[in-house]
C-alpha positions in Angstrom: -23.1 -14.4 -4.5 -20.8 -14.7 -1.4 -20.4 -17.2 1.3 -20.9 -15.0 4.2 -19.9 -17.0 6.9 -16.7 -18.2 5.0 -15.7 -14.7 4.3 -16.4 -13.5 7.7 -14.6 -15.7 9.8 -11.4 -15.6 7.1 -11.6 -11.5 7.9 -11.8 -11.5 11.8 -8.9 -13.8 11.9 -7.1 -10.4 10.8 -7.3 -8.4 13.8 -4.1 -6.2 13.6 -2.8 -4.7 10.2 0.2 -3.5 10.3 2.1 -1.1 7.8 5.1 1.0 7.1 3.2 4.1 8.0 0.0 3.2 9.7 -1.2 0.5 11.4 -4.8 -0.6 12.4 -6.7 -2.1 15.5 -10.2 -4.1 14.1 -12.7 -4.8 16.2 -14.7 -6.5 13.4 -15.3 -7.2 10.4 -19.0 -8.4 9.2 -21.0 -9.0 6.5 -25.0 -9.3 7.0 -27.0 -10.3 4.0 -30.6 -9.2 5.2 -30.1 -6.4 7.7 -33.6 -4.3 8.6 -32.7 -2.8 11.9 -30.0 -2.0 14.3 -30.9 -0.1 17.4 -29.9 4.0 17.9 -26.3 3.6 19.1 -22.7 4.8 18.5 -18.7 3.8 18.6 -15.8 4.3 20.0 -13.8 3.7 16.7 -14.7 4.0 12.6 -17.5 1.8 11.2 -17.6 1.9 7.3 -20.6 0.0 5.6 -21.1 -0.7 2.3 -24.3 -1.7 0.5 -24.4 -4.4 -1.8 -28.1 -4.2 -2.6 -31.6 -3.2 -0.9 -32.3 0.3 0.0 -33.0 1.7 3.1 -32.3 4.7 5.5 -29.1 6.2 7.6 -29.8 8.1 10.6 -26.5 10.1 11.8 -26.6 12.7 14.6 -30.2 13.7 13.4 -29.7 13.3 10.0 -31.4 10.9 7.8 -29.8 9.6 4.3 -30.9 7.1 1.6 -29.4 4.0 1.2 -29.3 2.1 -1.8 -26.9 -0.2 -3.8 -23.6 1.4 -4.0 -23.6 3.3 -1.1 -20.6 3.7 1.3 -21.3 5.6 4.1 -19.0 6.3 7.8 -19.8 5.7 11.4 -17.5 8.1 13.3 -16.6 7.2 16.6 -18.8 9.2 19.5 -22.0 9.8 16.8 -25.2 8.1 17.2 -26.5 6.3 14.5 -29.1 3.9 13.5 -29.6 1.6 10.3 -33.4 1.0 9.2 -34.6 -0.8 6.2 -38.3 -2.7 5.1 -37.2 -5.5 2.7 -33.1 -5.9 3.9 -29.9 -4.7 3.5 -26.7 -6.3 2.6 -23.8 -5.1 3.9 -20.1 -5.2 3.8 -18.8 -3.4 7.1 -15.7 -3.3 9.5 -15.1 -1.4 12.4 -11.7 -0.4 13.2 -9.4 2.6 14.8 -6.0 3.6 14.0 -3.3 2.2 16.4 -1.6 5.7 17.1 1.7 3.9 18.7 2.4 2.5 15.3 1.3 5.0 13.1 3.1 8.5 11.6 1.5 11.7 13.3 0.2 12.6 9.8 -2.1 9.4 9.3 -2.6 10.2 12.7 -3.9 13.6 12.3 -5.7 12.7 9.1 -7.9 9.8 10.5 -8.4 12.3 13.4 -9.6 14.8 10.5 -11.9 11.8 9.0 -13.7 12.0 12.1 -14.9 15.1 11.9 -15.8 15.3 8.3 -19.5 16.0 7.4 -19.5 13.8 4.1 -20.3 10.5 5.5 -21.9 9.4 2.4 -20.1 8.1 -1.1 -23.2 7.6 -3.6 -22.2 5.1 -6.5 -19.5 3.9 -4.9 -19.6 0.2 -6.8 -16.8 1.2 -9.6 -14.2 2.5 -6.9 -11.2 1.0 -5.7 -12.3 0.8 -2.7 -15.2 -1.5 -3.4 -13.2 -3.8 -5.4 -11.0 -4.1 -2.8 -13.5 -5.0 -0.4 -15.5 -7.5 -2.5 -11.4 -9.1 -3.3 -11.9 -10.0 0.6 -15.0 -12.0 0.9 -15.7 -16.0 -0.3 -17.2 -16.2 -3.4 -19.5 -18.9 -4.0 -16.6 -20.2 -6.6 -14.8 -20.6 -3.7 -11.4 -22.0 -5.4 -11.6 -17.9 -6.5 -10.8 -16.6 -3.4 -7.9 -14.6 -2.6 -5.1 -16.5 -0.7 -5.5 -16.3 3.4 -2.3 -15.2 3.2 -3.3 -12.0 1.1 -5.4 -10.6 3.0 -4.0 -8.6 5.6 -2.3 -6.8 3.1 -5.9 -6.0 0.8 -7.7 -5.2 4.2 -5.1 -3.0 4.9 -5.0 -1.0 1.5 -9.0 -0.8 1.8 -8.6 1.1 5.6 -5.9 3.2 3.9 -8.5 3.7 1.2 -11.3 4.8 3.1 -9.6 8.4 4.0 -9.6 9.3 -0.1 -13.2 8.7 -0.3 -14.6 10.3 3.0 -12.2 13.1 3.0 -13.3 16.8 1.7 -10.5 17.4 -0.1 -10.3 17.9 -4.1 -8.5 14.5 -5.9 -5.9 12.3 -4.2 -5.3 12.1 -0.5 -1.8 12.8 -0.2 0.8 12.4 2.6 5.0 13.1 2.7 5.9 9.1 2.1 4.1 9.4 -1.4 4.9 6.4 -3.4 8.5 6.3 -5.5 7.6 7.6 -9.2 7.1 4.9 -12.0 9.8 6.7 -14.0 12.5 6.4 -10.9 11.1 2.9 -10.5 11.9 1.9 -14.5 15.4 3.8 -14.1 16.1 2.0 -11.1 15.1 -1.0 -13.0 17.1 -0.2 -16.3 20.0 0.3 -14.0 20.1 -3.2 -12.1 19.4 -5.2 -15.6 22.8 -3.2 -17.5 25.1 -2.6 -15.1 27.7 -4.2 -17.4 27.3 -1.1 -19.5 28.7 2.7 -19.6 25.4 4.1 -17.8 24.8 7.7 -17.7 22.1 9.9 -16.6 21.9 11.1 -20.6 21.5 7.4 -21.7 19.0 6.4 -19.6 17.0 9.7 -19.9 16.9 9.7 -23.3 15.8 6.0 -22.9 12.9 7.1 -21.1 11.9 10.4 -22.8 12.7 12.4 -19.5 15.0 15.4 -19.1 18.1 14.5 -17.3 17.2 17.2 -14.4 14.4 15.7 -13.7 15.4 12.2 -13.8 18.6 13.8 -11.0 15.8 15.4 -9.5 13.7 12.2 -8.9 16.7 10.1 -7.8 17.3 12.8 -5.3 14.0 13.8 -4.2 12.6 9.7 -4.1 15.6 8.1 -2.8 17.9 10.4 -1.2 20.4 9.8 -3.1 22.1 10.6 -6.7 22.2 8.6 -9.4 25.7 8.3 -9.8 25.7 6.7 -5.8 23.2 4.2 -6.7 24.7 2.8 -9.6 28.0 2.6 -7.9 25.9 0.9 -4.7 24.2 -1.6 -7.2 27.4 -2.3 -8.8 28.8 -3.6 -5.8 25.7 -5.5 -4.4 26.1 -7.3 -7.5 30.0 -7.7 -7.3 29.2 -9.2 -3.6 26.6 -11.4 -5.1 29.0 -12.8 -7.7 32.0 -12.9 -5.3 30.0 -15.5 -3.1 28.5 -17.2 -5.0 30.6 -17.7 -8.5 34.4 -18.6 -9.5 34.6 -15.8 -11.9 38.1 -14.4 -11.5 37.9 -10.5 -10.0 39.1 -9.1 -14.0 35.8 -10.5 -15.0 34.0 -9.8 -11.8 34.9 -5.9 -12.8 33.9 -6.1 -16.5 30.2 -7.9 -15.5 29.5 -5.3 -13.4 30.5 -2.4 -15.1 34.0 -1.3 -13.3 35.9 -1.6 -16.4 39.2 -1.8 -14.6 40.1 -4.0 -11.6 41.8 -1.4 -10.1 38.8 0.7 -10.5 36.5 -2.3 -8.9 38.8 -2.7 -5.9 38.9 0.6 -4.7 35.3 1.2 -4.7 34.8 -2.4 -3.1 37.2 -1.4 -0.5 35.5 1.5 0.5 32.0 0.5 0.2 32.3 -2.9 2.1 35.6 -2.1 3.7 37.6 -5.4 2.1 38.9 -5.8 -1.0 37.4 -7.8 -3.3 40.2 -11.2 -3.0 39.7 -10.7 0.8 36.0 -10.6 0.7 36.1 -13.5 -1.4 38.6 -15.8 0.9 36.9 -14.5 4.1 33.6 -15.1 3.4 34.1 -18.8 2.1 
């Protein structure tokens, strides 16, 4: 099913996982195809395990939990625990800690909360995105199907972040203040970049996306802290800058291609944004 040695070897090359809001230090990645028991012990960091196959028991802080395929369980920092199985368990596991110096306070506090949670077992997790991410990190028997090595850090980071959803008690998806941009906002930004030569208006794009103008305007102000008009202006200047650097189109042609409409307006906006009028910018660049 999986090439154990190759999987462990590849994964343990990635002991530091850096993200925008949270970073991790990995103590070890592991895959054990036949774990029968280990001593009662504890860690100073998190250890998360997934049962691919087999049955057994997990002792955690004096409580005993049943283990069977599809089970995820969390060994919290400082808590004594032990795994036992008569027939052997096929386990994936990772031991990690949050790099507090490179992580936002919110993420640090949430992993601290996770360390105090009583819900340490998740049953029937085989169809979860967490398990899908974990399996994608491993080398299958058909080795050509393995994820490229350079993609492993991103997937591994996503896996460790996903543990918050799996083990936190709160209902629904775990949320932070740094929520990802709304997909409608992404659609709007893409439409604008692809149609800069047109007369773009809030009403036009809201109608295209089937949302209200008020909602679309709020997505820009809340999502990227920028107004709809400001975003279009900057995208037009960005595209005009590219055309001035890489083409021989006239200033008027570039003004038309980027939707400014007139050379005078183009020159005024471009000068304000870059500090140079278009002609001088092109001359100094070259």
